[in-house]
N, C-alpha and C positions, 0 to 999 in steps of 0.2 A: 368464548367471546363470540360476539356478534359479526357476522360477516356477508358479504355478498359474493357468491360464486357461480362462475361460468359452467353450466353443465355441458355445454357444448358449443363448437363454433357454429355462430349463426346471427339472429337479429337480436335487438334489445331484451326480448322475451326468455332467453337464456339466461338472463342475470335473477338470482335469486338468493333473499336473505335467508340465512342458515345460522345454526349453532356449531362451531368447532372447537375443538380442544385449544386451551390456551398456549400459544408457542412458548418456549424456553430460551434464552439466548446462550448459545454456545460459545466457545474462546474467542475473544476478539469482537463480540456481538453485543448489541444492544438491545433490549426490549422497549418498546414504546406504548404508552398509553394514548392512544390516537383520539384527539380532540377534532382534527379536520382532517380530509382527504381528496385531494384534487382531482378532478378529471379531466383527462385529456385526451386529444383525437389520437394517439397512439393507442390508449387503451381501446378507443372503439374498433382500430383497424387489427388489432390482435383478438380481438372479440369475433370480429368478422371472419378470420381464419386469412386475412390476405399474408401474414406472416408464419403461417403454420409450419412450412418447411425449415425455416430459418434456425440455424443453430442457437439453442439457448432461449427459444420463445417457449412461453409456459405452454403446458397442455392439457385439456379439460380432464378433471374438474380442476379447475384453480380460482384462487382469490385476485382479481384485477389490481390495479392501482400503483403508483410510481412514486408519488410526492405525497408526505404527509407532515402535520406538525401534531405536536403534541407534549407530552412530559415523560421523563426517562422513568420507565418502571422497574427495569432488573438492569444490572451490568454482568455480562460474561466474564469468565476468566481472561484475566491480563488486560481487562479494559481500565484505561486510568483517563483523568481530565474530566469526567463527568459524574455527576451524583444523581441520585434519586430524586425526583420530583422537578428536575431540572427543564426547562422551557428547550424545545429542540424541534429541527425539521431534519428529514431525510430525504436524500437525494435519489434519483433513479437506481436501481442494481438490476435486477433479473425482470424486471415488469410485471411482478406480481406482489401480492399481499397486502395493498395499501387500503383497500376499501374493507376495513376491519376493526375492531375496537381496539386490538393488539397488533402490534407491526415489529417486526425484528429484522434489524440492519446492521451491516459492518459497520464498526466503528468508524472507517474511514470515511464513511459517507452521510455521517451525522454532524449536524453543526447547532452550536448553542446560539440560541437567540435571547438568552436571560439577559444581557447586557443592556438590549434593545427594546424600545417600546414600540412593540411590531403587535398588532392583533393576531392572533393565531389564524384567523380565517385567510387572512392578507398573508399571512406567512406562508402557509400551505399554498396557496394560489400563485404565489411570485418569488418567493427567496430561492426556492431551487432553480426555476429557471433563469434568475437574475443571475447566480452563482454559474450556471452553464453558459450564459450569454458573456460572461466576463472570460471565461476559458475559451470560449469559441474565438473571440474578438482579440485575445493576446495570445493566444497559442496557433491558432488554424490559420489566420490572417495578418496578425500583427498590428492591431491598428496603432497610429502612432497621435501624438495630440496635435493639433491643429488640420488633421485629415477631417472630410466630409463623408456622410453615411447616408445612405437611402435603405429604407426598411420596406420591404413589400408585407402587405398582409400585416398593416401597422398595429391593428389593434387585436390580434391574436394574441392566444394564451404564450407563448414563446417570443414571439415578435415584440410584445408591448414590453419587456424586459430590457431590450437592445437600446432604446433610446436615453436610457436612465444611465445605464452602465455604460454607454457611450460617452455621455455628457462628463462622468466620472474620470474617465480615460482622457478626458481633454479634446474630443471631439469640436471642431469648430461649426459643424452645421449638420443637421438632422430631419430628413425630411421622409415621409411614410408617404405608402401607397395601399387605397383600399378600393373596394367595390363600391359603385356609385350608390348603392344602398347604404353604406356604411360611413357616408359622407357627414350626415347629421351627428352621428355619434362621435366622429372624428374632430367635429368642431367644438364639441363640449368637452372632450377628452381633457385630462390633467397632466397627461404624458407630455415629456418636454419635448415635443417636435416644433421645428421651424415652421414647417408646412406639412399638411396632408393631402395629397391628390388622387384624382381618379384615374384608377391603373387602366381602365379602359380607352384614357386618352393619352396614354402613353405612345411615344416620347415627346409629342407636341406641348403638354401641358408644363413641362420643365423647360420651355423655351431654351433648350439648347444646355441648360446645366448637366454637367458630368460629375461623378462621384469618384473618390477614391476608394470607397469600399460599398459594395451591395448587398444587402443580406437578403437571401429568399428562402421562406419558408414555405412557398405557394407551389411554385413548378408550373408545368405547362408552357402557355405563354408568354407568360411573364418571364418566366427563365430564360426562354429564347431571346426574348427583347432585351435581357439585361446586360448583354455585353455592349449595346449600343448606348448603354448608360454610364460606361465604365471611363474614367479620366486615363491618361496615358500611364501604364504600370499599374493599373487598378485592380483590385481584388473581389470576385464573386465567390460569396461564403453560401453555401448550399445547407439550409439546416431542417428540411422538412419538405412534405408533399401535400400540403393542405387541401390544394386544388383536386388531389384525386385522381390526376392525370397520370395513370400507370402505363401508357403507350411508348412506341417507339420515339416519340420526339425527342431530340438532345440538341447539343449545342457542338458548333462546327469547330474542331479541332483544330484547324487550319487559320481560324479567325484567333483563336487564343494566341497561337503563334505569331500570325501577321500583328496584331494588336499590342502584343507583349503584356499580356495580362493574365491573371491566376485565376484558377478556379478550384476550389477547396470545399471539401465536405466536412461536416462535424454532425456525428452521432452520439449523444452523450452517453447512452446506453451502452455503446463499445469503449468510447474514448475514458471514460472516468473509471471503471473499474482497472482498466490497464495505466493509467495517470491519476493515481489517489491522490499524490504530492501536489497535485493541481488544484485541489479544492479548497485547503486552508487558506492561501493567499486571495483567491476568488472570492471566498465567504466574507473576507473583511471588506472588501469594496463592494460587493452586492447588499450586505447588509446595512451599509452607510447609504447605499443608493435608495434603498426601499424607506430606511430612517428618516431621510430627509424629504421624503415625498416625490422621489424622481420616478417611481414604479406604480403609483397610486392608479390602479386599475379598478373596475367594478367588480365585485364578489357577489355572487348569489348562492346561498346556502340551502342545502336540501336534505332531509334526513337520509341514513345509509338506505332505507327501504323503497326510496326513489330513485336509485342508481339507474333504472331503465330510462326513466324518464330524462335523467341528465344525457344519457347516451342518444336517446331519439333527438333531443333538443340540439347535439353537437352534430347530428346527421344532418339534420335539415337546416343547419346554419340560423338558428333561432336564438341561440345563447348569447347573452350580452356580456362580454366580458367573461370571468372564470366561474366555472361552477365548483363547489366544494361539497363535500357530504360529511355528515357529522353522526357519529353512532349515537 
């Protein structure tokens, strides 16, 4: 099979197109003919070696990639409910294997898109993230109908799936924040935000508005400001660190106590393998949100051989929407 392999931790130049043996699915696993593989910041962080000492993180040489769309190639022993040729997406597992023409996944992390009219490039770009957003909103912070939601980094790959899923769950109002340079793109987005505001002007730009739930994939100063944006008994959901601030800045625990708020973290790579039963109900809502156009984000397609270019653009923050690779 064609695959992009990381030869060592380092810059984008460590990504190289190569030929590897076709993997075969073992018991309880599914082999997928990949049509599209999404490129994410987590791929960049792992390639850079930021998580090289964390348990379960792939070590070079490895094939990066977490989210793929394609068709079922072969079924491992004991797999039921899928057919060869069926259109599917696969959710993150061990943070490797996606940048290839064939991908093997545990059955529990494969979701059929056969009954939904979803473009496969869009499916790879948003369906896995929409499923994860549903799990985060329903299990980590328990969003209720009628509640308000604020999403930082509103146009980011993961963040962009939260407004549509929140609408499906009955959110009454959804507001996003972005850097000033992204305001023009935010004005043109089809994502179901009521408003998108400049994160550098927080909290004044919100005119005192508070939110039941704040979703933060950004980190840094945006994270520390978020306690002030929560309504009484509000919940702050931490889902990433796209801002790249790995310093010592944190959240004051006394303020969490005094304000009677909750701070919760959601790391899909750790949560989904431990709770595979959460995927199917989340998929039903996520697929409907995508099919209804509530997660309609911009997608750019590059050939597998240009994986390094995709990583460079993510690092330089010059990617618009999501980038997906096609073998």
